C-alpha positions as CSV (number, residue, x, y, z in Angstrom):
1,M,114.6,84.5,103.5
2,L,115.5,85.4,106.9
3,S,114.6,83.2,110.1
4,S,112.6,84.8,112.7
5,L,115.7,85.3,115.1
6,A,117.7,86.6,112.2
7,C,114.8,89.2,111.6
8,M,114.7,90.4,115.4
9,A,118.5,91.0,115.1
10,V,118.3,92.9,111.8
11,L,115.7,95.1,113.2
12,A,117.7,95.6,116.7
13,L,120.5,97.4,114.4
14,P,120.5,101.0,114.8
15,G,118.8,102.4,112.0
16,L,117.5,99.8,110.0
17,A,114.1,99.6,112.4
18,H,113.2,103.1,111.0
19,A,114.6,102.2,107.4
20,N,112.3,103.6,104.6
21,V,111.9,100.4,102.6
22,G,110.9,100.2,98.7
23,V,110.6,97.8,96.0
24,A,111.6,98.3,92.3
25,F,110.4,96.0,89.9
26,V,112.8,95.6,86.7
27,H,111.1,93.9,83.5
28,G,113.4,91.7,81.1
29,T,114.0,91.7,77.5
30,G,112.0,94.5,75.6
31,K,111.4,98.1,75.3
32,Q,108.7,99.0,77.9
33,T,106.7,102.1,78.0
34,N,104.1,100.5,80.6
35,A,105.7,97.6,82.2
36,L,102.8,97.8,84.9
37,A,100.3,97.1,82.2
38,D,102.1,95.1,79.6
39,Y,104.9,93.1,81.5
40,W,103.9,92.3,85.4
41,T,100.1,93.3,85.4
42,T,98.8,95.5,88.2
43,P,97.4,92.6,90.5
44,F,101.0,91.4,90.6
45,V,102.6,94.6,91.7
46,D,99.7,95.8,94.1
47,S,99.9,92.3,95.6
48,V,103.8,92.4,96.4
49,R,103.8,95.9,97.5
50,Q,101.4,95.5,100.3
51,G,104.4,93.6,102.1
52,L,106.1,97.0,102.5
53,P,105.4,99.3,105.3
54,N,104.6,101.8,103.1
55,P,103.0,100.3,100.2
56,A,103.4,103.5,98.1
57,N,107.1,103.2,98.0
58,Y,107.4,101.3,94.7
59,V,108.5,101.5,91.4
60,V,108.1,100.0,88.1
61,I,110.8,100.4,85.5
62,N,110.4,101.2,81.9
63,C,113.4,101.1,79.9
64,D,114.9,99.7,76.4
65,F,116.3,96.4,77.3
66,E,116.6,95.3,73.9
67,Q,120.2,97.2,74.2
68,Y,123.1,95.6,75.2
69,M,123.3,95.9,79.1
70,W,125.5,98.5,79.6
71,D,123.9,100.8,77.2
72,P,122.4,104.1,78.2
73,E,119.2,103.0,77.4
74,A,119.4,100.0,79.5
75,A,121.6,100.2,82.5
76,G,121.6,103.9,82.1
77,C,118.0,103.9,82.0
78,L,117.7,101.6,85.0
79,A,120.4,104.0,87.0
80,G,118.5,107.0,86.3
81,Q,114.8,105.7,87.3
82,L,116.0,104.2,90.6
83,T,117.8,107.3,91.5
84,T,115.1,109.2,91.0
85,F,112.8,106.7,93.1
86,I,115.4,106.7,96.0
87,N,115.5,110.3,95.9
88,N,112.0,111.3,95.4
89,K,110.7,108.9,97.9
90,K,113.9,109.0,100.5
91,I,114.4,105.3,100.0
92,T,116.8,104.1,102.7
93,S,116.6,100.3,101.8
94,M,115.3,98.9,98.4
95,V,114.7,95.1,97.5
96,V,114.6,95.1,93.8
97,I,112.8,92.2,92.0
98,T,114.1,91.5,88.3
99,H,112.7,89.1,85.6
100,S,114.9,87.2,83.1
101,N,117.4,89.7,81.7
102,G,116.4,92.4,83.8
103,G,119.0,90.4,86.1
104,N,121.8,90.8,83.7
105,V,121.4,94.6,83.4
106,L,121.1,94.9,87.5
107,R,124.0,92.6,87.6
108,W,125.9,95.1,85.4
109,I,125.4,97.7,87.7
110,L,126.2,96.0,90.7
111,S,129.4,94.5,89.1
112,N,130.8,97.8,87.8
113,P,130.4,100.3,90.6
114,T,132.6,102.8,88.9
115,Y,131.1,102.8,85.7
116,D,128.6,105.6,86.5
117,S,128.4,108.1,89.3
118,R,124.9,107.0,90.1
119,Y,125.8,103.3,90.6
120,P,127.3,103.4,94.2
121,K,124.1,105.3,95.8
122,I,122.2,102.2,94.0
123,I,124.0,99.6,95.3
124,S,124.5,101.0,99.0
125,T,120.5,101.2,99.0
126,I,119.8,97.8,97.7
127,Q,118.9,95.4,100.6
128,W,118.9,92.2,98.2
129,V,117.7,91.2,95.1
130,D,115.0,88.4,94.0
131,A,115.8,87.4,90.5
132,L,112.8,85.8,88.9
133,A,113.8,83.5,85.9
134,P,117.3,85.6,85.6
135,S,118.9,84.7,82.3
136,S,122.8,84.8,84.2
137,L,124.4,82.0,81.7
138,G,122.0,83.0,78.4
139,T,119.8,80.7,76.4
140,P,120.5,78.3,73.7
141,L,117.3,79.8,72.0
142,A,119.1,82.8,71.7
143,D,122.0,81.4,70.1
144,A,119.0,79.7,67.5
145,V,117.6,83.1,66.8
146,T,121.0,84.7,66.0
147,A,122.1,81.8,63.9
148,G,118.6,82.4,61.9
149,N,117.8,79.0,61.7
150,T,114.2,77.3,61.7
151,F,113.7,79.3,65.4
152,E,113.7,82.6,63.8
153,K,110.0,83.3,63.4
154,S,108.5,81.1,65.9
155,L,110.6,83.1,68.8
156,G,110.4,86.4,67.4
157,W,107.3,87.0,69.7
158,L,109.2,85.8,72.7
159,L,112.6,87.5,72.6
160,G,112.5,90.5,70.3
161,Y,113.7,89.3,66.9
162,K,117.6,89.7,66.7
163,S,117.8,92.8,69.1
164,E,121.2,93.6,70.9
165,A,119.9,92.0,74.0
166,V,119.2,88.6,72.3
167,T,122.7,88.6,70.9
168,M,123.8,89.1,74.3
169,Q,122.0,86.5,75.6
170,Q,123.5,83.6,73.6
171,T,125.6,81.2,75.8
172,S,128.9,81.9,74.3
173,H,128.4,85.6,74.8
174,M,127.2,85.4,78.5
175,A,130.1,83.2,79.2
176,F,132.5,86.0,78.2
177,Y,130.4,88.7,79.9
178,N,130.3,86.5,83.1
179,S,134.3,85.6,83.0
180,N,135.3,89.4,82.3
181,Y,132.5,92.1,83.4
182,L,130.2,90.4,85.6
183,Y,130.0,89.1,89.1
184,G,128.4,86.5,90.9
185,T,128.9,83.1,88.6
186,A,131.2,80.5,89.6
187,G,135.0,81.3,89.9
188,R,134.1,84.9,90.0
189,P,134.0,87.6,93.0
190,A,130.6,87.4,94.9
191,L,128.2,90.2,93.9
192,S,128.2,93.3,96.5
193,R,124.3,92.6,97.4
194,Q,122.8,89.2,97.7
195,F,121.3,87.8,94.4
196,W,118.5,85.2,95.2
197,A,117.2,83.3,92.1
198,V,113.6,82.0,91.6
199,V,114.0,79.2,89.2
200,G,111.2,77.7,87.1
201,T,111.5,74.2,86.1
202,D,108.7,73.2,83.8
203,V,106.0,74.2,81.5
204,D,102.5,73.0,81.7
205,S,100.1,73.9,78.7
206,S,97.1,71.2,78.9
207,P,94.0,72.9,77.6
208,L,92.2,70.8,80.1
209,D,94.4,72.0,83.2
210,N,92.9,75.4,84.3
211,D,96.8,76.2,85.8
212,S,98.2,76.3,82.1
213,Y,95.9,79.6,81.6
214,C,97.7,81.5,84.3
215,G,100.0,84.0,82.5
216,G,98.4,83.6,79.2
217,Y,97.7,79.9,77.6
218,T,99.1,80.9,74.1
219,L,102.4,81.8,75.5
220,N,102.5,78.5,78.0
221,V,101.9,76.5,74.4
222,G,104.7,78.5,72.7
223,L,107.1,77.8,75.8
224,E,106.2,74.1,75.8
225,T,107.1,74.0,72.2
226,T,110.8,75.7,72.7
227,Q,111.4,73.6,75.8
228,N,111.7,70.5,73.5
229,W,115.3,72.3,72.5
230,L,116.4,72.8,76.1
231,D,117.2,70.8,79.0
232,D,114.6,68.6,80.9
233,C,114.5,71.3,83.6
234,S,113.8,74.5,81.9
235,D,111.0,77.2,82.1
236,G,110.5,77.1,78.4
237,F,113.0,79.5,77.7
238,L,115.9,79.3,80.1
239,E,117.4,76.3,81.6
240,C,117.5,75.9,85.1
241,S,121.3,76.0,85.1
242,S,121.0,79.4,83.5
243,Q,118.4,80.6,85.9
244,G,120.5,79.6,89.2
245,G,124.1,80.4,87.6
246,A,124.5,83.9,89.1
247,G,124.1,84.5,93.1
248,Y,122.2,81.9,95.0
249,V,119.1,79.7,94.4
250,W,116.6,81.0,96.6
251,L,113.7,78.6,95.6
252,Y,112.5,76.1,92.9
253,D,109.0,76.9,91.9
254,T,107.7,73.5,93.3
255,D,109.2,74.3,96.5
256,F,106.5,76.9,97.1
257,A,103.9,76.8,94.1
258,A,100.6,76.1,95.1
259,G,99.7,72.2,94.4
260,G,103.5,71.8,93.5
261,E,102.8,73.6,90.0
262,P,105.8,74.7,87.9
263,L,106.3,78.3,86.7
264,S,106.9,78.8,83.0
265,H,109.0,82.0,81.9
266,N,105.9,83.8,81.6
267,Q,104.2,82.6,84.7
268,S,107.2,83.9,86.7
269,R,106.2,87.6,86.1
270,R,102.4,87.0,87.4
271,N,100.7,86.1,90.5
272,C,100.8,82.5,89.7
273,F,100.6,79.8,92.3
274,G,101.6,82.1,95.2
275,L,104.4,83.5,93.8
276,D,103.3,87.2,94.7
277,V,102.7,86.1,98.3
278,V,106.1,84.8,98.6
279,L,107.4,87.8,97.2
280,R,105.1,89.8,99.3
281,N,106.6,88.5,102.4
282,D,110.2,88.8,101.4
283,V,110.0,92.8,100.7
């Protein structure tokens, strides 16, 4: 993210060379109690955290992101766990890695610093955010699930059937939130911390292609099916325009992925095609 000269300049600043750096992994839609095993997987997290000066300085968030982003079970839970991590590990600089709807919950915190007394310290500690496939502008699939049409049953496994988080991620709802409560989208104030999006552009699910099995073949088949109702550029759940709708586009999957492979929505939270190495080098 930074050039070598920029990195040297940063390290020359008083205090930053001795920062106690940490990384936080923030999951997407769903109620997680063991996101390390059930959402990210240990190989992914272990690979990324090796980029830290002290690889023990990491936290995997477990919250109820089936709720609206501002709810105590969502942003409140995230704020509590980040605060505990910062205090217990004495973290002075933190990179936050979000996936999907987790980017919206974190953007709520960044956009509303006076909403909760814990927010200012969290914001001041964050160095930047690496947002993997963020649902910044919502998804037409949430519209379809909420409307109760033929997507209803087929998307229940992917979205969490008619949860508040799915209702929130309807495109019209996210347009309202982005215009009134969230920063970082077009025409709105910039976020107080840089929000860098990694965008997934396609889904591969050929049974003859070994790459289709990374992250779970069945999930990739489902995502390729739902991709038929999205723009040509999508990861099977989110259109590229939504993923790049807030902050800055850092990378498209084919910019870095081994063999130019795309990252489906599920693969963007796995160590598929070198994603873990890119993030390891960034923290």
